[in-house]
C-alpha positions in Angstrom: 105.1 289.5 80.0 105.3 286.0 78.5 102.0 284.3 77.7 101.3 281.5 80.1 99.8 279.4 77.4 103.1 279.7 75.4 105.0 278.5 78.4 102.6 275.6 78.9 102.9 274.5 75.3 106.6 275.1 74.6 108.5 275.2 78.0 111.8 273.9 76.6 111.8 276.4 73.7 111.1 279.3 76.2 113.9 278.1 78.5 116.4 277.9 75.6 115.3 281.4 74.3 115.7 282.9 77.8 119.2 281.4 78.1 120.1 283.3 75.0 119.4 286.4 77.0 121.6 285.0 79.8 118.7 284.9 82.2 120.2 282.7 84.8 117.1 281.3 86.6 115.3 280.5 83.3 114.8 276.8 83.9 114.1 277.2 87.6 111.5 279.9 87.1 109.8 278.4 84.1 109.5 275.0 85.9 108.2 276.8 89.0 105.5 278.5 86.9 104.5 275.2 85.4 104.2 273.6 88.9 102.1 276.5 90.3 99.9 276.5 87.2 99.3 272.7 87.5 98.4 273.2 91.2 96.1 276.2 90.4 94.2 274.2 87.7 93.8 271.3 90.1 92.4 273.6 92.8 90.3 275.4 90.2 88.8 272.0 89.2 88.0 271.1 92.8 86.5 274.6 93.2 84.2 274.1 90.2 83.1 270.7 91.6 82.3 272.3 94.9 80.3 275.0 93.2 78.4 272.5 91.1 77.6 270.5 94.3 76.4 273.7 96.1 74.1 274.5 93.1 72.8 271.0 93.0 72.0 270.9 96.7 70.5 274.4 96.7 68.0 273.2 94.0 67.2 270.1 96.1 66.7 272.2 99.2 64.2 274.4 97.3 62.3 271.3 96.1 62.2 269.8 99.7 60.7 273.0 101.1 58.1 272.9 98.4 57.3 269.3 99.4 57.1 270.3 103.1 60.1 268.2 104.1 61.6 270.9 106.3 63.9 268.6 108.4 65.6 267.2 105.3 66.0 270.6 103.8 67.6 272.0 107.0 70.0 269.0 107.1 71.1 269.8 103.5 71.5 273.5 104.4 74.1 272.5 107.0 75.9 270.6 104.3 75.7 273.6 102.0 77.3 275.8 104.7 80.2 273.5 104.9 80.6 273.4 101.2 80.5 277.2 101.0 83.3 277.4 103.6 85.3 275.0 101.4 84.5 277.2 98.4 85.9 280.2 100.2 89.1 278.4 101.1 89.6 277.1 97.6 88.9 280.6 96.0 91.5 282.1 98.3 94.0 279.4 97.3 93.4 280.1 93.6 94.0 283.8 94.1 97.2 283.1 96.1 98.5 280.8 93.3 97.5 283.3 90.6 99.5 286.1 92.4 102.6 283.8 92.7 102.4 283.0 89.0 101.9 286.7 88.1 104.9 287.8 90.2 107.1 285.1 88.6 105.9 286.1 85.1 106.8 289.8 85.9 110.3 288.7 86.8 111.0 286.9 83.5 112.3 288.9 80.5 111.0 288.7 76.9 112.3 285.9 74.7 114.6 287.2 71.9 113.7 287.0 68.2 115.4 284.3 66.3 117.6 286.9 64.5 119.2 288.1 67.8 122.8 287.0 67.8 124.5 285.0 70.6 126.7 287.1 72.9 127.2 288.1 76.5 127.6 291.9 76.2 128.0 294.9 73.9 131.3 293.7 72.6 129.5 290.9 70.8 126.8 293.1 69.1 126.7 292.9 65.3 127.3 296.0 63.2 124.7 295.9 60.5 125.9 298.9 58.4 127.7 302.3 58.6 126.5 305.4 56.8 129.0 308.1 56.1 132.7 308.5 56.6 134.5 308.9 59.9 135.7 312.5 60.2 139.3 313.2 61.0 139.5 316.4 63.0 142.7 318.5 63.6 144.9 317.6 66.5 143.6 320.6 68.4 139.9 319.7 68.1 138.0 319.9 71.3 135.6 317.5 73.0 132.1 318.9 73.4 132.4 319.8 77.1 135.2 322.2 76.2 133.3 323.6 73.3 130.3 324.1 75.6 132.5 326.0 78.1 134.3 328.1 75.4 131.0 329.4 74.0 129.1 329.4 77.4 126.2 327.3 76.1 126.1 324.4 78.6 127.0 324.8 82.3 127.7 321.5 84.0 128.9 323.1 87.3 125.8 325.3 87.6 123.6 322.2 87.2 125.6 320.4 89.8 125.0 323.4 92.2 121.3 323.4 91.6 120.7 319.7 91.6 123.7 317.4 91.2 125.9 315.8 88.6 124.1 314.8 85.4 121.7 317.8 85.4 123.3 320.4 83.1 122.0 323.9 82.5 121.6 325.0 78.8 122.2 328.7 78.1 121.7 331.0 75.1 122.4 329.3 71.9 122.8 326.0 73.8 119.2 326.3 75.0 118.1 327.3 71.5 119.8 324.3 70.0 117.9 322.0 72.3 114.6 323.6 71.3 115.6 323.4 67.7 116.4 319.7 67.8 113.1 318.9 69.7 111.0 320.8 67.1 113.0 319.3 64.2 112.5 315.7 65.4 108.8 316.3 66.2 108.1 317.9 62.9 109.7 315.0 61.0 107.6 312.5 63.1 104.4 314.4 62.4 105.2 314.5 58.7 105.7 310.7 58.8 102.1 310.3 60.1 102.7 310.2 63.9 100.1 311.8 66.2 101.9 314.1 68.6 101.2 313.5 72.3 102.3 315.5 75.3 102.3 313.0 78.2 102.7 313.4 81.9 106.2 313.2 83.3 105.2 311.0 86.2 103.6 307.6 86.1 101.9 305.4 88.6 103.0 301.9 89.5 100.5 300.2 87.2 102.0 302.1 84.2 105.5 301.0 85.2 104.4 297.4 85.3 102.5 297.8 82.0 105.6 298.5 79.9 108.0 296.5 81.9 110.0 299.1 83.8 108.8 297.5 87.0 109.9 295.5 88.8 113.0 295.2 86.6 114.2 298.8 86.5 112.9 299.9 89.9 116.4 300.8 91.1 117.1 302.9 88.0 114.0 305.1 88.3 113.4 308.2 90.4 110.5 307.6 92.8 108.3 310.3 94.3 107.8 308.5 97.5 104.9 310.4 99.1 102.6 309.7 96.2 104.2 306.5 94.9 104.8 308.0 91.5 107.8 307.5 89.3 109.6 310.1 87.0 109.5 308.7 83.5 112.6 307.2 82.0 111.3 307.8 78.5 108.0 309.0 76.9 107.5 305.4 75.7 106.1 304.6 79.1 103.2 307.0 79.4 102.4 307.0 75.7 102.2 303.2 75.5 100.1 303.1 78.7 97.5 305.3 76.9 96.3 302.0 75.5 96.4 299.9 78.7 93.2 297.8 79.1 92.1 298.7 75.6 90.4 296.5 73.0 91.0 298.1 69.6 89.2 297.4 66.4 91.2 296.4 63.3 90.2 299.7 61.7 92.0 301.6 64.5 95.3 300.1 63.5 98.1 301.0 63.2 98.6 303.4 66.1 101.4 305.9 65.5 102.3 308.3 68.3 105.2 310.6 68.9 106.1 312.6 72.0 108.7 314.9 73.4 109.5 314.6 77.1 112.3 315.2 79.6 113.6 311.8 80.7 114.9 310.9 84.1 117.3 308.0 84.9 119.4 307.4 88.0 122.1 305.6 86.0 123.3 304.0 89.2 126.8 302.6 88.9 127.9 304.8 86.0 131.3 306.4 86.3 134.5 307.3 84.4 135.1 308.8 81.0 131.8 307.4 79.6 129.8 309.8 81.7 131.7 313.0 81.0 129.9 316.0 79.7 126.7 315.0 77.8 127.7 311.3 77.5 125.4 310.1 80.3 122.9 312.3 82.1 120.2 311.9 84.8 117.9 314.3 83.0 117.8 314.7 79.3 115.4 315.5 76.4 114.1 313.0 73.9 111.6 312.6 71.1 110.0 309.1 71.0 108.0 307.3 68.4 105.6 304.5 69.4 103.8 302.0 67.2 101.0 299.5 67.9 100.7 297.0 65.2 99.2 293.7 64.1 101.7 290.9 64.7 102.1 290.1 61.0 103.1 293.7 60.3 105.4 294.5 63.2 108.8 293.5 61.7 108.2 295.4 58.5 107.3 298.4 60.7 110.5 298.0 62.7 112.5 298.4 59.5 110.4 301.5 58.6 111.2 303.0 62.0 114.9 302.4 61.5 114.8 304.2 58.2 113.1 307.1 59.9 115.8 307.4 62.5 118.6 307.0 59.9 117.2 309.8 57.8 117.2 312.1 60.8 120.9 311.5 61.4 121.7 311.9 57.7 119.9 315.3 57.7 122.0 316.3 60.7 125.1 315.3 58.6 126.3 312.8 61.2 128.1 309.6 60.4 126.3 306.7 62.1 126.1 303.0 62.3 123.3 300.5 63.0 124.0 297.8 65.6 121.9 294.6 66.1 122.1 293.9 69.9 123.1 290.4 71.0 121.2 288.3 73.6 123.3 289.5 76.5 122.9 293.2 75.7 119.3 293.4 74.6 116.8 294.9 77.1 114.6 293.0 79.5 111.4 293.7 77.5 112.7 293.7 73.9 112.5 290.9 71.4 114.8 292.6 68.9 116.7 296.0 69.1 118.7 298.0 66.7 120.9 300.7 68.3 122.0 303.8 66.3 125.4 305.2 67.2 127.0 308.4 65.9 130.7 308.8 65.7 132.3 311.4 68.0 135.4 312.5 66.1 136.8 314.5 69.1 136.3 311.6 71.5 137.1 309.0 68.8 134.3 306.7 69.9 130.8 305.7 68.9 127.9 307.2 71.0 124.5 305.5 71.2 121.7 308.0 70.3 118.7 305.8 69.6 117.3 302.3 70.2 114.5 301.0 68.0 112.8 297.9 69.4 110.0 295.4 68.8 108.5 294.0 72.0 106.1 291.7 70.2 103.3 290.7 72.6 105.4 291.2 75.8 104.2 294.6 76.7 100.7 294.1 75.2 100.2 291.1 77.5 101.0 293.2 80.6 98.9 296.0 79.3 95.9 293.8 78.3 96.2 295.5 74.9 94.3 293.6 72.3 92.4 294.0 69.1 89.4 292.3 67.4 90.2 291.1 63.9 87.9 290.9 60.9 86.8 287.4 62.0 85.8 288.7 65.4 88.7 287.0 67.2 90.6 288.8 70.0 94.4 288.9 69.7 97.3 290.5 71.4 99.0 293.3 69.6 102.7 294.1 69.0 104.2 297.2 70.5 107.3 299.0 69.1 109.2 302.1 70.1 112.2 304.1 69.0 114.2 307.1 70.1 113.8 309.7 67.4 116.0 311.0 68.9 117.7 311.4 72.3 119.4 314.8 72.4 122.5 314.7 74.6 124.9 312.6 72.5 123.5 314.1 69.2 124.4 317.5 70.6 127.8 316.2 71.6 128.4 314.8 68.1 127.1 318.0 66.4 129.4 320.2 68.5 132.5 318.0 68.0 132.1 316.9 64.4 131.0 320.3 63.0 133.5 322.5 64.8 135.6 324.8 62.8 137.8 327.8 63.3 134.8 330.2 63.5 132.7 328.1 65.9 130.3 325.2 65.2 128.6 325.0 61.9 124.9 324.0 62.0 123.6 321.4 59.5 121.5 323.0 56.8 118.4 321.1 57.7 118.6 322.5 61.3 119.3 326.1 60.5 115.6 327.1 60.0 115.0 325.8 63.6 118.1 327.3 65.2 117.9 330.7 63.5 121.7 330.8 63.1 124.2 329.1 60.9 127.1 329.3 63.2 127.3 328.7 67.0 129.9 330.9 68.4 
């Protein structure tokens, strides 16, 4: 959530930044916040004046009673009652205005970092670098969904029978490959100094608002209506919410957490070739890394997190590229995001497997997540997170890019986890 003080002090800069994200009502909503804020401060000022008057009269009443002037005291008590009623009305008005401001702030995305390129959609993202060469497979190479069927390791139809499309069943070596990747990613995160967390797979509404999934992504989340819980779209949400309403000390920083979880996304409106096989699922596994940092350190940390993800892909012997997202493609909550895409040789296309983002103070402001620095001043922290890594498209790329006549060759770094060198 944007800080109200920043909007007050730099409204035109905020509007210009939001327009870079192609947030259409930027000017309208920022101006509405400023009007409501001005009205709230005016009402607040009147409320403070009324309270001061009530206090002054109360002291005078006490003095009059001491002096035995009961009639004068009773007359002033009637005046106090009227003022107290006015105080009640003004307090209610302040609360009403605060709620309107809060709801508007919830509806406004984060402002992008200055390095975010202009652009309306993914076609205008900027490729930062590519690591590895694009594989050229034989003409008879198979896409991953056919490989999965040939070796009976992933059953899409059975998942459809049990639940619906987008909920595959992993079998035999397919299930073992899932477990191997999860453990491989977790072990690497722990080796890098991240504390492993096993979070709940459901969150309450406050947690959804805390990290910005609500109200923006309400339609994309699975809701457990009876209890008003939501299935998590990523472990970022429960893990970051561990620190909601926390005041950390400087010695507690940085915070480095990692977590494996199943993730649930409705992916409403997705269709066509982009959703075939493992390309887009409603339930999938992912290991997430989460950082909480002092503002002056967060962009250096973002680079460190990108190196961590890149090394994982290199150890899996996958060609990948790093993409800086443009203003029109970056998420609602992010200030700067780098996507990692692996090349699918059989599909001849790039598949996103990770997003690494800096949210600056946007989530921390919603979460009331602050720290007290060495001078004793309280400041908002920066939050960051990255997929390290989401499994489905990594599995797709492994199956397609490492296929050979005998089956599918496992990368050397993964073999201690799979227990087999060849999937066949």
